[in-house]
N, C-alpha and C positions, 0 to 999 in steps of 0.2 A: 296491614288489612284494615278494610274498613269493615264495619260491622253485615253489612249485605255480604260481604263476600266471605267474611266467617260464619255465615247460617250453612254457605255451602260446603257441602260434608264431599269430601273426597281421601282415598284410601291412600298411603304409604303403600309404593313408593310414584304414585302419580300426584300426590298433595305435594311433591319436592316440587314441581314444575313451575309450581307458583312464586319459588322463591329467586328460582335463577334471573329475570328480570332478561334484558337486551347484552346476554352475555357472549351471544353469536350473530352479527347482525343476518341481515338479506347475503344471499349467495350459499354455497353447499359446505363451508366449513361449520359443521354442525355437530357437538358434541355427540360421544356414540350413548343413545337415550337405554341399548339393553345393557348398557354395561350400569346404570343408574338401577338396575334389578327390574324394570319393565319387559315384559311379556306378552305372549297372546291374551292370558287371561285377564290383562288389566286394560284392552282396548273398547269394552264398552264406555269403561270411566274414560278413556281419554277423548272418545267421541264426546262424551259430553261435557270434558272439559273447551274441547275445539270449538262446540258451538255452543257454549254458555255465554248468553249475551250481557249479562252481569260484568264477566272477565271480558270478554269483546269491547265493552264500553267502559272499561275502569278508567280512573286517572293515568294519565300518561306517565306520570309521577312516579308511579308504583310500579313494583315491579309482575304483580297481579294480571296488570294489559299484557303481557307477553307469553303466558301461560299457554292461551289457545294456540301462539305458535311453534310452541315447545309441544304440544301433543300433535300438533298436525302434522311434524315433525318428524316425533314417534312414531305415529302412527303408517306415515311413509315407508320407516327401515323396518316396522313389520310387517309390510305387505298387508296393511288389513283392508280385507274386501268390503268386510262392513262397512267401511268406513269412505268407500267412493259417494254414494249417495248423499250422505251428509257435509261430507267436505266440498262437493259439488256446489250444495245449497249456498256454499260462505259467498261464493263468487257474487251476488248482486250486491254485495257492500262495496265493491269496487263501485258502482255506478252510484250509488246508495248514501254510500258512507264517505266514500273516496277513500278508503281504505287502503294504502297502498302496502300492505302485506299482506294481504289477499290477493292484490293483484300481482306480486315481485314474488310473493315465497313460496305459498298454497302450490301454484303450479310445478315447482321443485319437489313439493313431496307428491304432487299425482304422479309426478314423474317415474319418482321409489315406487311407487306403489305397483306402477307395470302395468301391460298390456291388458291385463284384464279391466283396467276403466278405461280402457277404447272406446267401446258400445257408445256408455253411457255421456263421456264426453264430447262424442262426437252426434248424438243425438242433442246435448244444450247447446253447442254453436250452430245447429241446424235452427232452433227454434227463436224466431226473430222477436219473439214475448220479451225475452231477455235483454237486458243490458247491452250493448254493443262492448262497453268495458269488459263487462263479464265475459259476453263471447270471445272476447281477444285474451282475457287468461285463459279461459278452458281450452282455446287454441294452443296459446303457448302450453299448456298440460297437454297436450298430443302430440308438439314439437319435442320436448322434455324427455316424454316414454319415447320416442322413437330414437331421441342421442341416448342414451341411456339406454335401450337392448334392439339392439342391431336387430332381430330377429323383427321385431314386430315395426321397425322401419318403413316399409312398403304399407303397411296399412293404416300408418298415420300419416304419410306422403298420400294414397288416396281418399283420407278423410278430409283433409285439408285442401285439397285440390279441387275434391269434389265440392266443397263448398265455395272455392274462390270461382267455379264453374257459375254460381249466383250472382256475378259481379255487379249485375244490374241491379241487384235488389238489397245486395250487403252494407251500402255506405264506404265511402271511400277511407276515413279509417280501419276498417275490418278487411277491409283488401289490403290494403298494403303491410297491415301485420301477418295475414296468413301469406301472402308473397315473403315474407321477413322468414317466419319460421320455415316455410321450405325452401328460402337458400340459405339456414342453416341445416335443412338436412340434405343442399347440396343435392337438390329433385330436377335435375334435368328435365327429365320426362315431364314436368311441370310447363312445361316453357311454353308451351302453344296457348294455354290458358292464361300465364300470366302474361304473356304479348300480347291475347284480345282483351284483359281487363285494364291495359294501359293504352290501347289504342282507343279504347271508349272513355278513357278520361276518366277511369274511377278507382284510381288511385289517390289517395294522400300522398304528393313529394317529397314532405316534409321527414316520412319515416323513412324513408329507404333510396329515392330516390327514379330516377325513370327508368324505360326499359334500359337503355344502353348497359346505366349502372347494374341492374338485374342480369344484364349477360356475362358482364366483367365479374359479379361474383359467380357466376355458374362456369366461368370459365369458357365461354362462346363468343367471347371479345376480349382482346388482349387490351385494348382501352377505347374511351370515348373518341365518337367520330364528328360529334359535335362537342360544342361548348355545352355547360352546365348553366341553366337557365337558373341567375341573379333572385330570381322570387320563388325557390325553394321553400324558405321559411315559410311564405305565406300557405303551403297546403294547397291543394288541388281547388278547393271549395271558394277561395279569394285570390282574386285576380289583382296583380298591382295595380294594373292603371284605374282600379274603380275604388282607390283610396287617395284622400287628398296626398300634396306633395309632404315628405317628411313626415307622416304619420302611416305608426307599422299598425297590423289589428292585433286585436286586443286576446290575449291568451287564452288557451283551451279553459273550462270551468276544470278545477280541481287540479291537484296537486299529481296525484297519480299521472295524470294525462302526459306530462311535461315527463316528468321524470322515469316514463313509459319509454317516449320517445325519445331522450338521451341517451337511456340503456341499450336500444336498440340501435343507434349509432356506433355505441361502443361495439355492441356484438358486432357490426358491419365492419370496424376498421380489424376486430380481431379474424374475424374471417380472412383478408386479406392478410395478414401476416401469415397466416398459417397456409397460405399457398404459397410464398416466398420460401418456405423453411421447403 
């Protein structure tokens, strides 16, 4: 551990998280942090670790940079209500630092904390002063809560649909992911709003596909009526005819954006597979 991090004091067993490294990558295959001795009494130190700038910006070759990830996972398992606002404050890192772990893993922890986080997450998504990818991560957290807590599913659908109703001001990326999360929640009741967003050409088609694809996901169509547009990879804000022959558009800035889209396509395939069972 470098000298700067060594000066940061954490009590055991919280300090043990500094040594775990990338033992568990993104997803829900997490260690049982309570089995390490962590409990509600450690929440303040876990919040401090999860938001520790020295750790968040530590050398990627070391184990310490993973400590905030383990800390927010532990806070999720402990359903720490006190951690909601501090953890939501980390979403800015997706836009500011292209921090993949915040965009991909933190929503899982928020989902574990549960329905008590819905109001704060909804307010964050509604606030257009936040970065678009931060808002996408917060909206994903709502979907995770709805998936993990069936009793909160309707509240999460309402929050996501309410934001999608603002499709004219959201931007194509946010609209596309709002629709994707609603599809994850099988939100057939949100279909009319989805249709309006697609009809307004306000959805990035490279994320989820078009309105026909959404209807298929929702079980409203058995198969496509028209052929798939070959220019989907361009996104809805870039027209194929506007590019010189043979030239592809530049990739989105930041590796998080590309990974988010790839992961979303994988989720789409999984939903199709589940429907066939």
